[in-house]
C-alpha positions in Angstrom: -7.0 8.4 18.8 -5.9 6.6 15.7 -3.8 7.8 12.8 -3.8 6.0 9.5 -1.4 6.1 6.6 -2.4 4.4 3.4 -0.8 3.2 0.2 -3.2 2.5 -2.7 -3.0 0.9 -6.1 -5.9 2.9 -7.4 -8.6 0.3 -6.5 -8.1 -0.4 -2.8 -5.8 0.3 0.1 -2.9 -2.0 -0.1 -1.0 -1.0 3.1 -2.2 0.7 6.3 -0.1 1.9 9.2 -2.3 2.3 12.3 -1.1 4.2 15.4 -3.4 4.0 18.5 -3.2 4.9 22.1 -6.3 2.7 23.0 -5.9 -1.1 22.9 -9.7 -1.6 22.7 -10.2 0.5 19.6 -7.1 -1.1 18.1 -8.5 -4.6 18.6 -11.9 -3.5 17.2 -10.4 -1.9 14.1 -7.9 -4.6 13.3 -10.8 -7.2 13.5 -12.9 -5.1 11.1 -10.0 -4.7 8.7 -9.3 -8.5 8.9 -12.9 -9.1 7.8 -12.3 -6.9 4.8 -9.2 -8.8 3.6 -6.3 -7.2 5.5 -3.8 -9.0 7.7 -1.8 -7.8 10.6 1.9 -7.9 9.5 3.6 -6.3 12.5 2.8 -4.6 15.8 5.0 -2.8 18.2 4.7 -0.6 21.2 6.0 3.0 20.9 6.8 5.2 23.9 6.0 8.6 22.3 5.5 10.3 25.7 8.3 9.0 27.9 7.2 10.9 31.1 3.8 9.2 31.3 2.6 5.6 31.8 0.8 5.1 28.5 2.2 3.6 25.3 1.0 3.8 21.7 0.7 0.8 19.5 1.9 0.9 15.9 0.6 -1.7 13.5 1.3 -2.5 9.9 -1.6 -4.1 8.0 -1.6 -5.1 4.3 -4.2 -6.5 2.0 -4.2 -10.2 1.4 -4.3 -10.8 -2.4 -6.9 -13.3 -3.3 
């Protein structure tokens, strides 16, 4: 599962916040976004379900201005 929140300037997405419970899809999607001009600014684990063993990853990506 992935949840995206975007901020745009009218032409392209400037900032994306990505929340994922699957590290494999997170790595895949961050690599794809990197190829499209975005950089990973911050990543942090979030324990949204404290009674289970799994942890979500929250990432902040922003577009690199050329």
